[in-house]
Legacy VTK file of the C-alpha trace (Angstrom):
# vtk DataFile Version 3.0
C-alpha trace
ASCII
DATASET POLYDATA
POINTS 282 float
-6.679 -64.864 2.046
-5.793 -66.765 5.032
-3.412 -64.139 6.197
-6.125 -61.209 5.916
-8.648 -63.277 7.838
-6.031 -63.765 10.721
-5.162 -60.345 10.968
-9.301 -59.262 10.884
-9.763 -62.083 13.754
-6.681 -60.324 15.736
-8.306 -57.061 15.922
-12.026 -57.825 16.240
-12.154 -57.736 19.287
-10.903 -53.643 19.594
-13.743 -53.116 16.963
-16.232 -54.816 19.192
-15.005 -52.847 22.112
-14.886 -49.398 20.423
-18.375 -50.457 18.934
-19.593 -51.120 22.571
-18.172 -47.839 23.718
-20.025 -45.282 21.382
-23.282 -47.196 21.913
-22.492 -47.388 25.817
-21.993 -43.403 25.023
-24.977 -43.081 23.177
-26.912 -44.480 25.822
-25.771 -42.446 28.583
-25.856 -39.016 26.696
-29.081 -39.771 25.466
-30.922 -40.956 28.386
-28.885 -39.213 31.350
-30.202 -35.314 31.334
-27.294 -34.154 33.209
-24.840 -36.305 31.397
-26.422 -35.087 27.891
-26.337 -31.565 29.351
-22.281 -31.553 29.945
-21.912 -33.190 26.679
-23.868 -30.529 24.412
-21.996 -27.828 26.502
-18.871 -29.250 25.557
-19.498 -30.266 22.279
-20.702 -26.779 21.657
-16.929 -25.213 23.063
-15.206 -27.446 20.604
-17.348 -26.512 18.083
-17.089 -22.545 18.798
-12.981 -23.197 19.118
-13.022 -24.994 15.639
-14.856 -21.922 13.927
-12.741 -19.663 15.486
-9.786 -21.295 13.942
-11.731 -21.312 10.599
-12.303 -17.693 11.085
-8.433 -16.733 11.858
-7.357 -18.931 8.796
-10.017 -17.640 6.458
-8.973 -13.769 7.871
-4.968 -14.349 7.427
-5.711 -15.927 3.799
-7.700 -12.869 2.908
-4.930 -10.628 4.159
-2.950 -9.514 1.076
-6.212 -8.837 -1.292
-7.430 -6.485 1.971
-3.915 -5.198 1.982
-4.468 -4.220 -1.593
-7.446 -2.520 -0.818
-6.159 -0.750 2.112
-3.135 0.952 -0.080
-5.291 1.802 -3.166
-8.038 3.301 -1.003
-4.867 5.513 0.856
-3.776 6.618 -2.343
-7.374 7.811 -3.138
-7.567 9.513 -0.067
-4.435 11.537 -0.253
-5.803 12.840 -3.710
-9.026 13.602 -2.272
-7.186 15.419 1.135
-5.085 17.663 -1.399
-8.071 18.892 -3.298
-9.968 19.304 -0.789
-7.406 21.453 1.059
-6.639 23.752 -2.321
-10.027 24.194 -2.895
-10.772 25.684 0.634
-7.546 27.746 0.245
-8.895 29.475 -2.843
-12.074 30.030 -1.932
-11.971 30.644 1.281
-8.601 32.327 1.317
-9.535 35.568 3.598
-9.961 32.881 6.551
-8.484 31.952 9.526
-7.438 28.357 9.917
-9.858 27.626 13.085
-12.167 28.986 10.208
-11.653 26.539 7.731
-11.632 23.633 10.153
-14.623 24.549 11.223
-16.177 23.726 7.468
-17.376 20.542 7.676
-20.131 20.606 4.653
-17.270 20.461 1.752
-17.481 18.859 -1.255
-14.856 16.444 -1.918
-14.367 16.464 -5.651
-12.728 13.126 -6.865
-10.200 13.383 -9.713
-11.475 10.734 -13.032
-8.460 11.150 -15.334
-6.623 8.550 -13.259
-6.862 4.926 -13.155
-5.151 2.647 -10.335
-4.024 -0.584 -11.324
-3.267 -2.972 -8.532
0.081 -4.855 -8.529
2.092 -6.786 -5.965
6.042 -6.194 -6.094
7.904 -10.273 -7.015
11.313 -8.273 -6.900
13.174 -5.570 -5.450
16.109 -3.797 -4.292
17.392 -0.685 -2.061
20.730 -1.274 -1.379
22.571 -0.429 -5.142
23.088 2.597 -6.619
20.482 2.320 -9.267
17.358 0.266 -7.764
14.485 -1.521 -9.746
11.640 -3.245 -8.778
9.506 -5.677 -10.948
5.842 -6.065 -10.998
3.603 -8.924 -11.476
1.715 -6.701 -13.337
2.316 -5.876 -17.523
1.270 -4.415 -20.791
-1.753 -7.250 -20.670
-3.039 -5.152 -17.414
-2.673 -1.688 -18.981
0.335 -0.963 -17.661
2.907 1.029 -19.645
6.251 3.194 -19.673
6.594 6.135 -17.976
3.843 5.401 -15.525
3.758 6.280 -11.998
3.574 3.734 -8.948
2.614 4.696 -5.735
1.857 2.786 -2.477
-0.496 3.674 0.240
2.243 5.883 1.849
3.757 7.873 -1.293
5.852 7.232 -4.560
7.234 4.134 -5.265
8.960 4.832 -8.578
8.032 4.949 -12.522
7.695 2.009 -14.758
10.819 1.869 -17.486
10.218 -1.065 -19.459
7.174 -4.025 -19.512
6.385 -7.339 -20.509
2.943 -8.834 -21.332
3.037 -10.009 -17.422
5.423 -8.069 -15.717
6.981 -4.743 -15.768
10.260 -3.006 -14.666
10.295 0.081 -12.090
12.595 2.356 -11.481
12.699 3.040 -7.769
13.109 6.448 -6.317
16.345 5.018 -4.681
17.547 5.234 -8.334
20.116 7.862 -8.680
18.352 8.633 -12.405
15.236 9.182 -10.696
13.802 12.803 -10.588
10.476 13.554 -9.119
8.785 16.901 -9.411
8.193 17.850 -6.051
6.527 20.955 -3.819
6.336 21.872 -0.210
2.859 21.421 1.106
0.428 24.753 1.457
3.303 26.153 -1.043
4.244 26.668 -4.568
7.660 26.250 -3.985
9.099 23.591 -5.812
12.012 21.443 -6.852
12.944 17.746 -7.253
13.174 14.640 -5.295
16.757 13.057 -5.989
18.686 10.379 -3.932
22.294 10.342 -3.580
22.909 6.757 -2.222
23.368 5.560 0.874
20.385 5.283 3.523
17.070 4.011 1.522
15.056 6.264 3.889
16.506 9.622 3.114
16.486 11.549 -0.376
17.209 15.306 -1.291
14.945 18.040 -2.921
16.843 20.734 -4.488
16.835 23.927 -6.294
14.305 25.330 -3.340
14.173 29.050 -3.738
16.272 31.345 -0.684
13.329 33.301 -0.170
11.141 30.294 1.032
9.763 30.003 4.359
10.859 26.222 5.291
10.637 24.325 8.501
11.984 21.040 9.793
8.272 18.496 9.505
7.215 20.574 6.415
5.373 18.188 4.472
6.812 17.477 0.651
4.251 16.138 -2.061
4.455 15.237 -5.829
3.889 19.140 -7.458
1.365 18.047 -10.287
4.165 19.302 -12.942
4.411 15.974 -14.974
1.703 13.534 -16.327
3.301 10.918 -14.571
2.257 11.754 -10.752
-1.264 13.823 -9.598
-0.742 16.411 -7.173
-0.294 15.852 -3.552
1.021 12.606 -3.095
2.983 12.016 0.346
7.002 11.873 -0.414
8.143 12.610 3.112
9.187 15.639 5.599
11.723 18.071 5.919
14.518 16.648 8.123
17.424 18.719 7.174
17.577 22.425 5.427
21.172 22.859 3.862
22.468 25.386 1.322
22.961 24.274 -2.374
26.558 23.646 -3.783
26.557 26.986 -5.656
24.509 28.827 -2.512
21.678 29.888 -4.476
19.268 27.915 -3.239
18.637 25.107 -1.033
19.248 21.709 -0.374
16.468 19.699 1.882
17.355 16.556 3.024
14.070 14.316 2.788
12.908 12.094 5.459
10.771 9.122 2.763
7.618 8.369 3.992
7.835 4.966 2.118
10.307 2.389 3.630
11.080 0.392 -0.026
12.436 -2.265 2.071
9.628 -3.105 3.184
6.732 -2.905 0.678
4.428 -5.472 -1.020
1.486 -3.906 -2.568
1.866 -0.874 -5.274
-0.589 0.566 -7.431
0.307 2.172 -10.971
-0.676 5.287 -12.236
-2.830 5.634 -15.215
-3.717 8.860 -16.282
-5.686 9.042 -19.325
-5.400 12.842 -19.935
-0.827 11.390 -20.130
-0.470 11.197 -24.192
-2.454 14.832 -24.400
0.050 16.601 -22.100
3.107 14.557 -23.460
1.939 15.837 -27.354
1.444 19.271 -26.037
5.200 19.458 -24.575
6.693 18.157 -27.598
5.102 20.345 -29.469
LINES 1 283
282 0 1 2 3 4 5 6 7 8 9 10 11 12 13 14 15 16 17 18 19 20 21 22 23 24 25 26 27 28 29 30 31 32 33 34 35 36 37 38 39 40 41 42 43 44 45 46 47 48 49 50 51 52 53 54 55 56 57 58 59 60 61 62 63 64 65 66 67 68 69 70 71 72 73 74 75 76 77 78 79 80 81 82 83 84 85 86 87 88 89 90 91 92 93 94 95 96 97 98 99 100 101 102 103 104 105 106 107 108 109 110 111 112 113 114 115 116 117 118 119 120 121 122 123 124 125 126 127 128 129 130 131 132 133 134 135 136 137 138 139 140 141 142 143 144 145 146 147 148 149 150 151 152 153 154 155 156 157 158 159 160 161 162 163 164 165 166 167 168 169 170 171 172 173 174 175 176 177 178 179 180 181 182 183 184 185 186 187 188 189 190 191 192 193 194 195 196 197 198 199 200 201 202 203 204 205 206 207 208 209 210 211 212 213 214 215 216 217 218 219 220 221 222 223 224 225 226 227 228 229 230 231 232 233 234 235 236 237 238 239 240 241 242 243 244 245 246 247 248 249 250 251 252 253 254 255 256 257 258 259 260 261 262 263 264 265 266 267 268 269 270 271 272 273 274 275 276 277 278 279 280 281
């Protein structure tokens, strides 16, 4: 106890000094207009800077949720764009492209038979022959095998296995992956497959020889399965080659999605899938 009192006594003059400094500062800024004005201005500047830092921190912490929302919105816009484009073509096929572009009062029909389940990638590979992805949503969240997985830039893969809280996705960078696709603006379709090597390119085969194709043409999902709706971006034609038998074209596709740099995805739950699958089985 004696040592404790001695320690307090040794530092009491510092405590008294700080107390007097605070009290003198209060008197200075309280009863002197100029000094008070300077103090008020500087205090506001410091407070503003603190609030700015706070806003930046909050914004950074909200980025994952905002990115997920943007991914979902981008996918919906892709579907709406495809629906609108085909509706215009079917209703105004006798008009020129310029006239079509001038039609601003067009109704966008939203697809109501699909639900988007937001998920995050927790494991991924792009350098193997058969690449797989693990996401943080499973059967508890409504995810089931054979559901399509997409990002804001295009197709990612197809769910192969699920557990209550996780799902295994067969990436499009997988030798067993085969996605039904078409050339945008036409009905020429084929299958997108990956042959290994770079994760940025795949191949579309079985394209008819009479199809008019040029580099830069957009490749999208065909909608010929219950996994992916039509119009989801896959990539663009980079090279046009002959198939091995010479009876069709094989197109080299520059993929729209860089799977090596991907975090947020959406799983597509097609409400009509069970009914469509039963028809195909019969």
